[in-house]
Steps between C-alpha positions, in 0.01 A plus 500: 500500500849458643644711216252781579589478870871511420464802269294680768794498742780527240570871582593399858828335600364384841121456462489298824498831690134550403420254780581780745179675394337269754617754760233740371212334691718504811528880479123528452450268800690744720246767412214263585627404845334662799738704707527376854450801735509536877159620631514847663206701637472855367239770571416548128560336158467820303876529464537131427292463183802392300572231756142378466544497120813287545300259716250458216761482221708239681210272564581168327327427166356849474513702180831681466504871467710663228839533673787660310756323721359162394529587132852634539614188681347274232673708232834462680450121509413488130806703398734290713357173364534615139856613572584154639376339176771699314287610202668578168376712212613574143640851522736706289840556653682316774465564871750348738593207273802300389441456128671314215421655162543264201548684169462299178789575260431227242474558126119524481511809726628691193165455325319826429132533579239732350648817651843426350663459842690180570387276780832541675456878514155449654646247746767748611233766552301264724815408691579868561143550627561223752816677618316833529235332716752381757467632854791703635425398860436707813534494877187288548649152498298248298279772354798672342747225421723582204428299186780292348514376143722273292487520119569185294510482121442169326519361148704186427705596808400664827694815589458699825477859376490652850550328838250556781487868593264777608689762295258608227775666296692173469185310407402754234850495350499120480159491328578785259830336403345160427488386136312214332686201353425298186484170691233259613342507846640265763418562867679192633777705664247748637340214693808465722504871586126504566522193721767669711307827529140375531543186714591465866642209687288306748559177687372284215675689220381808311166674481380814316565825682173697520696825535686459168361672191582435132396727212526349151490735199483303176295420191452152645700298246682308772468145364551199730737696725199676657495213753779679690228740625283223647617533863462879524216586737460869411545549124369794301508489121496807276449401136620718212404473135177488304592363155546145368546580130837348407660253259858407581783273387549234767743266322774513236755245383706403195563144387591298194225418253444135415401557141750465216803729500622652820292797606379659821158509658430787739223409744299766681198479729244779531266538797178703500403627846180674389149354492471536121686327216767720337633509144834674455808505280822333615823621340837325484820684421865396523758772554244764400387330178133392493480136386138404566165638609209282618140569597419304814175455691545438872199362695364680806687406818705255294833436324593463133833368362662665197782343296737683264729309263841657431764398249845370591679813382309726741690573823494767767254641750138420413219723630131409515261796536126529555329781310236580763439870552233464771707281728512600868832324563770568241785319676400152372426612141859429395734202544847425365699184435842415360525320166849355477657315206532124549836396636647172377543272799761227491305201630639153582260206530659213692285197410498145371225603262181703536329601178242710684760723663712514188200605291371775732849649543625479142195687364566804722711753305661622822652159577837381365460133598776242552436134591740322739499145634513482885843334509651764273384811684735725695364824652710789373276795585491639145141384431202729564265207573586142593226235507549163670241247380481196733860554613697738719851625563737504793702783643409865530285656230656800321299824456214462256153353446438130567202271444487153659228267368421196716835554675646690794769771485820461704436479874634848578202654314262361763247284312414162659280203409335306783345152500335322212383674186149640489282295265272687259526838675211732422578865429297710743643847437767703324644848528292703255698824534858379467654579158584131444150357555262781401274457196521119548235260631636177651167356614489227234861382544520136618821370658603138563711563811714771660768551760388603849689826470623707792605846379750733672384799699432797274393292199175563312256216424379547141286185466365309799339164575341404830801293606791699358622793292521385138695801369710722726725801427794601719685821413832617641701804405696326224307174451139421417397137543168355384404144596225298328437204729368255238596353163324699228510193271294308761220756491246658266668838538687506163169467312330774701506864382650605834828323411625743229359797695694397812834465318448818299431687825808339657727605213351849508545528878863387496570713193375812680691407813816476292433854371472630853121499551243228561185668361399733220318733743453545875226625729544794735619396843664188357866423570697493173807271481776635275788274388788733401768416242793312651745782433278775653613650832222753567153597383270803524122459485300809398136495609211656300514796741869557419636367830830312467581185698865383508604133529841352570529174304818372662442135592132510394355292221147642544370834626140573591306816424239530777398866470239457226212698650458713186392375157727579205832398348797438732837533323800294613841631392810285564851638518594319176249707303225236475146621575174319566144626521263347755129577444289513818119524477205506743350168375249460783132413463454604863620854425328523161170421673453855626137460612485636858410248769245669725483213750789284621427141604745293702497275804120489502487880530378766262638853516315768305705783356434871540565741213441833674775528760716296729286350773611330816316349793541725802414425859290773663482360853729772646246762394218299655691483828552876484126549439420276799728706722332823386155354570626387842611856576158633398332236715715604799417866446126425483519285812687767692261769384193303608651390829664814629294781349 
C-alpha cells in the first residue's frame, strides 16, 4: 500500500502542496454567503431584478447557480497548487536544465548489433539528440533559462570531454570527436565529479540537489562501480545494444609445464555471454605459424579453460584466435602472449641443509643452484636469486632477488617481527591473481608456527593467516624481497602440490622480471613496468596506433607504460638496438558479457533504460503558473464585463 502511495506522487517533487486544495471549499463558501445590503426604499423593483437574483443566490446553503467566475477561480487555484508541487515528466530534450551527460567509452561499446552499427555510434547519436533538444533561452526568466551541459566520457578512466557550457557547437564537437577505448568500465573517478555536481552542502553535510540532472548513455555493463550513481536524485538512463551473442577470450598466460622435459603451457579462458552453449575452433599460432587447433564447447553464460602445450624450442609472440564468424564483438576474439626462452638463473641457497628446497630448485632447468653454508656466505651481487633458509645477512642488500625463509631481511628493508610466534596459524586466504601464487591452492597446508610478521608499506601479502601475513612480497626498483614467515620443514607444505607450483611460479616471475617484464601478457588499461638494460639511456614505445612515446632512462631502473587503452602489440626500442614486444589484450569478462542491461539496480533503486531517445525529467511548473495568470486575466475580464456593462 505504501509503495502504491509513493509511486502515485513520484512525479511531484513537493507533493505536500496538494494540501492547498483545501482552499477550494473556501472559494465556494464565498459564493454561498449572503451579501449584507443596506435597506433602501424604491418606487419599483422592475429595474432591480438582478439584485433580487443576487439575494436568492447568496442565501446560505442554497443551490449554487452555474457561475463562470467560480469555475475560473477554482481553475486558478488548481493550476497554482499543481505548480507548487513541482511536477516532472519524461520528455525529449532539455528545458532550462544543468545536465551532466555520461558517455560510455568502454570496450563493449564497440559491439555491433543487428543493423551493423556499433553501440558507440548509436550512443553518440543519442548524445547529439540531447544537445539538439537544449533550450537557447529567452527574455522570460525561468521559462527561458539557457540549458547548460557537461559531457563526460568514462571507461577505465573518467575524462571530461567538454566542461559545462550552453554552446551547442562545442558540445557537438566534443561528442563527435569522442572515440571508444578497449578497456574495462570503471566509474569510480566519475563518482567524485558527480558528487561535486549533483550534491549541495547543507548544515549537516551533503544532500542531493533536485535541480541537477544526469543522463547516462551506456549498454549497462558497469559492474560494481555502478554504486557511484546511488546518490543522484535525477538520473535518466538510455540503453544501447540489443545483442548478447559473443564468446571472448578473458584470460591468457604462459607458464612452465610440470611434466617431463621443459616445455610451456599456454592457458586461455573463454567466456560465453550468450544464452546457448557454443562450439567453436580455437587456433594457436606463434610468429604466424599455426601450431594447434582445438574444438571447444563453452557453456551458456559460463567459462571454459583451454590449455595448449608448446615445446621448449618454440619462442616468440603467440596468438590465440577464435574462429567465430557470427560474433557480435570481434575485439575479444584474439589474444597474444610472449613465449620467451628460459634464462638460466644463478641461484644461491644459504642453508644448513634443506632437502625439500634443494630438490624443488635443482629440478628446474632454469636454475643454476649453488649451496652455501651461512658462515661462508658473502653477498657479492652477482647472483640472480639468493635464498636464506633459517638465516639472514647483515648490511645493505645489493640489487637482485632475495627470499628469506623463517628469517627477516636487514632492518633497512622494513620487515619486523612482533611478540611471540603464532602457533598453528590457519591459512585463511591467498592472492589468487599474483603471478607467484596463481594456480596454487594452499588450503590444506598445515604450519607448526610462524613469525608475527609486520611488512613494510607497499608490500603485497601473498598468503595470509588470521593473525599475520605468512608470505609477503616487497619490491623496490632494484631489489625484490620475498619473506616466508615460517620454517617450511616444520610444516606439511613440502608434501603438498602447491609447493612445487609456488617455487616454479617464483622462478618464472623473477626470470621475467630479469628480462624486463613481469608477465607474458597484459590487460588493456594496466600499467606495464619495463626494466631497461643497464646500458640503455633512452627508449621509444610505439603503440598499436603508431603513436610514439619517448622515455629518458637517465637515473631510472624501471619505466612504466600507462597509456595502454588500445589492445595490440606495443614495441619498446632501446637506444642500444634491443627491442621488446609487449602484448596487451582486452581480457575482461565484464566487457565480453555484451548483453545489454535494461534496468540498473543500486542503492535500493531501480532505473529502467529507454532505447528510443534521450529522456530527462523536466519541471513544468513555470508553464502552469503562466496558465494560471492567463486564467486570472480572463476572470478579471469577465468580472469587469459583468460589473460595468
